[in-house]
N, C-alpha and C positions, 0 to 999 in steps of 0.2 A: 325639603328633606334631602340630606346628603346621600348621594348614590355611591355604592361601592364600585371600584373600578376593576374590570376584568381585562385580561389580555388574551385575545383569540389568535392562535397561530394556525392558520389554515391556508394551504396552497390553492385550493379550488375557489375561484371567485364566487361561484354559485353557492357552494356550501357555506362559505364565509358570510354571504349575504343572508342566507336562511338562518344560520345560527345567531347572527347579530339581531335579526328581527325577533327571534324568540327571546332574547335577553335584554334588549335595549330599553324596554319599559321600566325594568327594575334596576338595571345596572348601566354604568358607563362602560362602553366596549371599545377598547383600542385593538387595532388589527395589525398583524404581521404576516407576511407571505411564507416565511420559513423560519427555521430555528435560529439562524444567524441574526436575522433582523429582529426576531423576538427577544433574543438575548441582549441585543443593543438597547431595545426599548426598556427592558427590565432594569438594566444598569442606569439608564438615564432617569428612570422614575424614582430612584433612591427610596425604595420601600413603599411607593405609592400604589402598587398593584396588589390587590387582595387575593387574586386567584388567576391561574393560567389554564386555559382550555387548549390542549395541545393535540393536533392531528398527527397520528403516526401511521396513517394508511399508505403513505408513499415514502420510499427510501430517500428520495432526494429532498424531502422536507427538512432534514436536519434535526428532527425531533428528539432522537435519542441523544445527540450531542448536547442539545439544550438541557435535557433532563440531567445528564452527567454534570454539566457546568453549574446548574442550579444547586445540585447537591454539594458541589465542591466549595462554592463561594459562601462564606458566612453571611454576607449581607442579603443573599437570595434564598438561603436554605429554609427559611421559615415560610416561604410563599408556597401554598399548596398547588399541586398540579393535577388536573383531571386529564387523563390520556384518552384519546378517542382512537379506537382500533377497528379493524375489519370484523365483521360479524362472526366469521368462521376461524379466527386466528387466536387460539388459546396461547400460542407461543408469544405473540405480540403483547398480550395482556400480562403474562407472567414476567416478561422482560421489563415492561413498564413499571410494574409493582416492585420488582427487584431493584430498579434504579431510583425508587423513591416516590413514584406517583401515589397520590392520596386515594384516587379512585380511578376506575376504568369504565368507559362507556363504549358500546359497540355501535358502529354506523349500520343502518340509519337509526337515530333515536328521536322519539317524539319530543316536542317542545315542553310538555308538562314534566316528563321524566328528567329532561335536561335541567329545567329550572329547579326541580326538587333536589337533584344531585348537587348543583352548584350551591344552593342555599344551605344544604346539610353540611357540606365540606367547610364552607366559610364559618358557619355557626360553631361547628366542632373545633375548628382551629382557634377561633376567638375565645372559646371557653376552655381551651387546653385539654379537652377530652376527646374520647373516641368511642364509638359504639362497641360494645363487648364482642359481638359476633365477628367483627372485622379485625380483632387484635391478633389472631394467630394465623400463621402461614398454613394453608390447607394441606400441603404435602407433608411437612415435617412437624407441625404442631408447635414450632417455636414462634416467638414474637416476630411480626413483620418489621421491616426496617424502621418505618416511621414510628410505630408503636414502641419499639425498643429504644429509639432515640428520645421519645417523649418521656418514657418511664425512667430512663437513665438520668435525664435532666432533673426530673422530680426528685429522684433519689439523692442527687448531689445537693439540691436545695435543702432537702430535709435533714441532711447529715453534713453540715458545713465543716465539722472538725475531722471528718473521715477523709482519707485520701484513697483515690480509686485508680485502677488500671484497666484499660481495654485491651483484650486479646482478640485479634482477628485471625481466623483459621481459613486458609485457602487450600482447596484440593487441586494440586497440580496434576495434570493429565486426565482430569475428569471428562473432558470432551471426548477423549479416546474411548471411554466406556460407552458413551452415547453412540459414537460412530461404529464401534465394533460389536457391542452387545445389545444395542437398542435402547430406546427411551425408557422402557419399563425397568430394565436393569439399572439405568442411571438413576431413576427415581428411587429404586430400592436402596441404592448406595447412599443417596442423600438422607433417606430416612434412618439408615443405620448410623451415619455420621452424626445426625442430630441426636440420636439416642445416646451415643458415646459422650457427646458434649453435655447433654442434660445431666449425666452422672457427675460432671465436673463443676456444676454450678454451686458455688459456696453459699452459705447463709448470708443474706443481704446482697446477693448478686442477681444478674439477669443474663439471659441467653436469647439471641435472635438470629434470624437469617437475613443477611444484608443483600445478597444477590444470589444468582443461581447456585454457585458452588462456594460461597463465602459466608462464614458464620462469625458471630461475635459473642464474647463473654465480658460482662462488666463485673469486676470483682474488687473488694477492698484490697488495698495494696499490701495489707498484712498477710493475705493469702498468697502463698508462694507456688508458682508453677515453674518448672524447669525442664532441662533437657530430658530427664528420665520420664516425666509425665508425657511429654510430646512424643517421645520414642514409642512408649507403650500404645498410645492412641494410634500412631502410624501403623504399628504392627497389627492392631486389631482391624484397621481398615483393610490392610492387605491380606488379612485372613478370611475375607468374605468371598473369595473364589471368583473374582471378576476377570482374571486373566490379563489384567493391566496393572503395572507397577505404579501405585499411587504414592505421591509425596505430600505430606501435610506440612505446609509452610505457615509459620505463625508470625504475625506482626504485632508488636507490643507498643502501646502508647501510654505513658504515665501522665495522668491528668494533673497539670500544674496551673493552667490558665482556665479558671472556672467560667470565664465569659465566652469561651469558644462554644459554638453549637456542637451537639453530640454528633451530628452528621459529619462535621469537619474532623472531629476526633477520630471517628471510624475511618474516614478517608486517609488520615495520616497513618493509622495502624495498617491499613491495606497497602499503603505505599511502602511501609517497612517490610511487609511480607513480599511484595513484588520485587524488592531490591535483592532478594536471595533466590528468586525463581531460577531454576536450572543449576543451582549450586549443590553438588552432591555432598551429602553429609551435614549440610547446614540446615537446621530445622527452624530457627527463629532469629528474628532481628528486632532490635529496639529502635524506635523512631528517635533520631538524633539530630544534631545540628547540621550534619552534612546533608541529610535528606531535606531538612528545613531550608538550607541554603539553595539546594537544587530547586525547591518550590519557589523561593523568592526570585531566583534567577529566571525560571520559566515565566513568572508573573511579569517581570520587567521586560522580557522579550515580547510577550503578548501585548503589553501596554504600548510598546514602542513600535509595533509592526506597521500601523497605519502611517505614522510619521516617516518611517523608513521607506515606505512605498512612495510617498509624496516627495521625499527628498532624494530619491533614487540611490539610497544606500545599498540596495541589492544590485549586484553586478552579475552579468551573465558571462561566464567563461566557456571555453570550447576545448573539448578533447578530441583530437582527430582520430579517425578510424582508418586503418590502412589495409589495402588489398594485399594479402599474403603472397599472391602470385607475382604481382608487378612491383610491389613496394611503394605504390603511389597512394596518395590520400583518396579515399572513396567517399567519405562523409565526415560529419562531426556530431558530437553530442553536446547539447547545451546544458551546462551545470551552473547552479546559482551559488553565489557567495554573498555574505552580508558584511559589508564594511561598516561595522558598528562604531559610532563615534567614541564610545568609552571602552568597549570590550575588544576592539581590533577586528581582524578578519575572522569571521565565523564560517565554518564549513557546514554543509547541509545536514550532517548527522546531529548538529547541535540545535537545529530548529525545525527541520521538516516534519519529523514525527509529532512534535509539539503542535504545529499548525494543523496537522491532520486530526489530532485529537480534539482540538478546539474549534474546528470548522473554518479556519482561516486560510486553508491551503488553496482554495479556488482563487482567491485574490492574488496570491503569489504566483500561481500557475499562469494566470492571465497576464501578469506583468512579464513573466519570462517569455511567453509566446510572442507577445508584442515586440519585446526587445530583440528576440531571435530573428523575427521577420524583418524588422528594421535594419539590423546588421546585415542580413543576407542580401537584401535589396541594394544596400549601399555598396557592398563588395562587388556585386555584379556590375553596377554602374562604373566602378573603377577598373573593370576588365578582368576581375578574378574568375577562376573556374566556377561554373554553376554547380556547386555541390550541395546535396541535401543536408539539412540539420535535423537531428532528432531531439524532441522535447518530451518531458515526462507528463503523463496524464494520470491523475489520482483517481481513487474510487469515487470521491465526491464529484469530480468532473464528469465521470461516466454516468452517474445517476441523473445528470442534467440533460433533459431531452433537447435543450437548445444548444448543446455543445457544438454540433456540426455547423450551425448557423453562426455562432460566436467566432469559431475558428475561421470560417469562410469570410466573415467580415474583415478580420485582420489581414488575411491574404489579399483580398481585393484592395485594401488600403495601400498595400505595397506592391501590387501588380505581380503577385507570385502565384504559380500554379499549386494546387494542393499536394502534388507529388514532391514538392520541395520541402515540405514540413512533415517529417516522419514522426509518428506518435508512438511513444514507448509505453506499454502497459505491462506492469510486472506480473509474473506468474502468481505471486501471492494474491494480488487483486483478483485475478481470474479464478483462483481456486475457491474463493468465497462468493457465494451467490452467483454461480457461473451463468445461469440462464439470463439474468439481467445484464451481465457484462457482455455476453455474446450478442445480445440484441443491440446493445449500445455500439459494440464494435462493428456490427453490420451496417448501422446507420452511418458511421464514419467511413466505412469502406465504400458505401454507395456514393458518398460525397467526394470520393476520389483520393482519400488520404492513404498513405502507406503506413501499415501497422506493424510494429515490432514487439515481440514478446521478450521482455527484459528479465534478467535473472532466472532464465529457464533452468530448472533443476533445483531451485531453492525451496519450492513448495511441493504439494502432493496432488497436483492437478492430474486428472485422468487423461489417457490418450484419446478417449472419445471427445473430451472437451477441447483438446488440442486440434482435433480434426474439425470440430464445429467452429472454432475461432477463425475468422477470415484474415489470418495474419500473413505477412509477406516476408518476415525475417525472424530468425531465432537469435537471441543473444544469450550465450551460456553464462551461468552463474560463475563469477570469478573464483568462488571457493573451490571449484574443481581443480584449480591450478595451485592451490595453497596447502592442500592436505599432504602431510608427510607420512602418516601412519600406514596408509594403504594406497601408495601411488599406483600400484598395478590395477587395483580395483577401480580407482578413479579414472584411469586411462581407458579401461574397458567401457566404463559408462560413457566417456566421451566418444569412443568409437561407435557405440550404439546410437547416441544422439545424432551424430553427424550422418550415419547411415540412414537413420529415420528421416532426417531433414532432406537428404538427397532423394529418398523415396517419395517424399511429399513435395519435392521441387522447391524447397526453401533454402535460401542462402543462410550461412551461419557465421556469426561474429563471436569471437571469444574475448571476454573482458578480463582485465587483470593480468595481461601478458607482461612479465617482468624481466625475462631473460631471452637471449638469442636461442638457447636450447629449446625453450617452450615454443617460440615462434616457428622454428624449423620443424619441430615435431607436429605442431598443428597444421602447418602447410602440407606436411607429408601425408596426413590422414584425410586431407580434403577440406579443411576448414577454409572458408573464403576470406574472412577479414579478421584483423586483430586490433585490440585497443588496450592501452595500458602504458605504464611508465617506460617500458622498453622502447616504445615508439615515441611517446611524448606525454608529458604531464598535462593536466588541464591548463589552458593558457588564457590570460586576459585577452579581451577582444583585440587590442592593438597588436599583441604578439602573434595571435592567430592570423590576423590580416597580413603581417609580414611573412608568415609561413606560406600563405596562399600565393603571395607575390613571388616568392622563391620557386614555388611549384610551377607557376606559370612560366617563369624564365627557363627552368629546367626542361619543361615540356617543349618550349620553343627550340631549345638546343637539340633535344632528341629528334624533333621533327626534321630539323635541318640535316641531321646526320643519318636519318633513316633512308632506306631505299625508296625511290619514288614509286607511285602506283603505276602499273603497266598501262601504256597508252592503249587506245582502242585498237584491237587487232593484234597487239603485241602478244607473242606466245608466252604462256604461263611458265614455260621451262626456263625463261630468263631469270626466274627467281629460284633459289634452292627449294627442294621439295622435302617435306617432312612427312613420314609415314607414321601415323599415330594410332595406338591401341586405346580406344575410348568408346564405351557403349552409350553413355548418357548424352542426350542432345544438349542439355543445359551447359555441360562442360565443353562440348564441341563449340558452342557459341562463344563461350569464354575464351577458348583457345584461338578462335578465329579473330576475336577482338584484339587479343594480345599479340598474336604471331602473324596474323593474316597479311599485314603490310609488307613483311619482309620474306615470307615463305609461302609456297604453295602447299596447302595442307590436304592430305589424303587420310581418311579415317577407315579403320578396320575394327571389327567387333571381337576378334579372337586372335591369339598368337598363331594359330594354324593358318588363318587367312593372310596374316602378314607374311609368313614363310612362303605360302603359295604365290603371293604377289611378287615377292623377291625373286623366286625361281623363274616365274613367267617373264619378269622384267630384266632378267640377267643380261640378255643380249642388248636390250635397249639401253640399260645403264652403262654397259661397257662402251657402246657406240657413242652415247652422250658424253662420256668422260673423254674419249679420244677426240671428239670434235670440240670439247670445251664449252658445250652449251649449258651445262648445269651439273649439279651433283645431288646426290640423295643421301640422307642420313635417317636413322631410326630414332624417333623421340620416345623415350621410355617414361611411363607414368611413375610417380614417386611411391605409390602404394599399389599393391596388386589389385586388379579389377575383380 
């Protein structure tokens, strides 16, 4: 007897073994450890998998990414997925169903229930049917995504002469309702939105809920919806008293290719809606060839990624970071470029977010870390300054509990200390699921890595989260330096952030510095380092190496021209004395490093203390000047203490 084939995606070896034992008598069970591996097996099977049993209980499993991709790819869209969630997580169950899961099981589940669910889902899929009680979404009463797609495909088959259009409705800013007014208010809004859309269902049409805040209507193309209908629906939603300005974005797909799965049709309509997200006054967009070309381009990049890694088409470039006080290079950031054989040089914004969505980003990150460490070790062997290099760490990387070990293995291979590889975590990553990110950051910190919070100010993380994150450096969001409408307000924000960083004993780097005026102003308010095109564009490895060599030569010249260190017993008065007003110990240490070789530094904490010191030292200064033993000058800070 031919056994149906199941794919079990389960990270825990024990759970995988138990589930396999429960199913292997009746089914052939293939196993994958995570969503990425599972997706690869599905593609290799070419339709030979009858059902996927997918564990969603751990974030690092990549299960949600697999669900998204199964829904998007026509060759996979017909494979049913049973999602396994935690016992107490209704949110996980709802998200799984919204992403297209056929059924949801909660851990732990008994073998009898498991086998019955698997058998039921496979039987229903093969018969093209579904049990009546499961057809409607419990919250809104609309058809669930899978049921909507099934009924829509049936409708198209039954009416071959009729042309149809799918409208996808996305509630922009819905998340703010949940955040500000609570889950109950958000549910009420979704119910009201569903009620408004039900009124618009034409004869011979369907309406369903595709995901949390996205709905769809299938209508004969002869039924016309336009700007006025969408405007009225938007006004009704904003008249519900939610205290959040909602925007209804509509994506439209006219069905011309009948062989496309309805899941793919809906995804294309959603893409059209996403294309106008954030556009004031634009309510709808029709899926067109431009969006299609973007899809094809993304597919070609995904398909070519593995070959690009093996052929080293990805290049690691370096953008130096400069100390604003000394003008010297302090570090560099590793940035990836793709030297594509057909498309030419691709910048990160053309492929990074795509790889994040499709679960490929960890492979690229690993490649960049390896290359950055190899370059750093080689530079040091050639006598270049031992400067740290910052590399990016994605959300997927941080979910991996083995991350400190993987990074440590690379460092050991090149005999580098952990402090040489700085890890950049964007504030956006920290703002989502902060508890998990904080725990991951603590593990990295314990392993000796230097952590930098990148793009600070670009998200809405709380100060409490900033206090909990064991970070060593803040990098300011470059957009602070580019706003023209409210330059005064933006500069006040920068003042606040730098004061906050000083209070937390954190150095600050400003990204996107493009002019001397910006660099001088940042230095004046106490910013430590700058990075941007004013100092240097990102450089290919060979050019950055040349820059390091020049820096080494310049440092040698400065050392030769600088005053020698005083010999043992030599009086400090042989060096000029600087009297400095500075309260912060961190800045005193910085001043000592920069000025200490040429000057004898004396610090005071107030202008009154400086005046008193000058009065008391008046006779000594006069006598020293007469004898020619030294001189004294007052060093003024560039911003008031």
